[in-house]
C-alpha positions in Angstrom: -0.2 -0.1 -0.2 2.9 2.4 1.0 4.9 1.8 -2.3 1.3 2.3 -4.4 1.0 5.6 -2.4 4.5 6.7 -2.8 4.4 5.9 -6.9 0.9 7.9 -7.1 2.7 11.0 -5.4 5.8 10.6 -7.6 4.0 10.2 -10.9 1.8 13.5 -10.1 5.0 15.5 -8.9 6.7 14.6 -12.4 3.7 15.2 -14.5 3.8 18.2 -17.0 0.1 18.2 -17.3 -0.8 18.4 -13.7 -1.5 22.0 -12.2 1.1 23.6 -10.1 -1.0 23.3 -6.9 -1.1 19.6 -7.1 2.6 19.5 -8.5 3.8 21.5 -5.5 1.7 19.2 -2.9 3.1 16.0 -4.4 6.7 17.3 -4.3 6.4 18.3 -0.6 4.7 15.0 0.1 7.4 13.1 -1.7 10.0 15.0 0.0 8.7 14.2 3.3 6.9 11.0 2.8 8.5 9.5 6.0 6.6 11.9 8.1 3.5 11.9 6.1 1.1 10.4 8.9 2.1 13.4 11.1 1.8 16.3 8.7 -1.3 18.3 9.2 -3.2 19.7 5.9 -2.4 23.1 7.3 1.1 22.7 7.6 0.9 21.2 3.8 -0.9 24.2 2.8 1.3 26.4 4.6 4.5 25.1 3.3 3.1 24.9 -0.2 1.7 28.3 -0.2 -1.8 27.3 -1.2 -5.1 26.7 0.6 -6.0 23.7 2.8 -8.8 22.9 0.4 -6.7 22.3 -2.4 -4.8 19.8 -0.2 -7.9 18.1 0.5 -8.8 17.9 -2.9 -5.4 16.2 -3.6 -5.7 13.8 -0.9 -9.4 13.2 -2.5 -7.7 12.6 -5.7 -5.1 9.9 -4.3 -8.3 8.2 -3.0 
């Protein structure tokens, strides 16, 4: 399961057709994957300079 999630995040981070916000979230999560279960939506949003709603939508996209 972890490998699948990591692969999904990596694919989004490298996808040239992905929007800027999703790409930013994916790059952040890929870089901080070992702490992913401890990082809040608010922290991700703040670090990526986007709204928490966009982070929630990103999570929904992952499933």
